[in-house]
C-alpha positions, 0 to 999 in steps of 0.5 A: 510728041511731048517737048519739055525742058529741065534746068539745073541751077548751079551754085557752090558745087550744088544743084537746085533740085525739086523733090516731086511730092505735091502733085497727084498722078505725077510720073515723077512722084517722089523723085528728085529732078531739076526744074522745068516742064512742058513747052507751050504752043509756039514756045522755044525750048529756052523760052520754056525753060526760062518760064518754068524756072521763074514759075517753079522757083521765082528766079529769073535766069540771066545766063544758061547753057543748052547742054543736050536733048534726051529722048524718052521712050516708054511703054507707059508714057508718051514719047518725050523730047526733053531739052537740058539746060544748066544755069549759073546766073540768075536774079530774084528770091527763091520762092515756094514751088507748087510742084514739090520741095526745092533744095540745094543738093551737093553734086556728090550727094545727088546719087544718094537721092531717089532719081530716075536711072536715066537721070543718073546718066545725064547728070554725070554728063552735065557734071563733066565740064568737057562734055559737049552738047549730047543726044541721049536716048533712054528706053523704059519699061515701066520704071525700069531703064532697059536701054540707053544710047549716047550720041547713037552709041549703046551704053551699058546700063 
């Protein structure tokens, strides 16, 4: 079971997004995602998120919210638990990312980008200020989202 994190840094109605274009054999090649990565041994999800944001952006997150957990089931990739965070306070200077290109994208324009179908579901949840912590299960066949459940309830996809 793979444990990962994803963080959406938020400023002026925009999220800092990563266009995954620099790594070979990247499951998310050419997709736009938040910043994050795999948890290392003995690392908690928040420790992983803080490290990954610093490594990928050069920024030190000062305050964040743990927003949800996404369970990915795939016929191609190993099962994954992804811990989702949002952050609105950080320090430092944004650097260059070895994984792809960083860009601040207006939240209303996110859905015009090349995104995983499941990411569109959790991005809408993250953008809803009334949304409490959630558990989202996404089932993929290849690159196609075939089923989704939010807090145990099936979603129309």
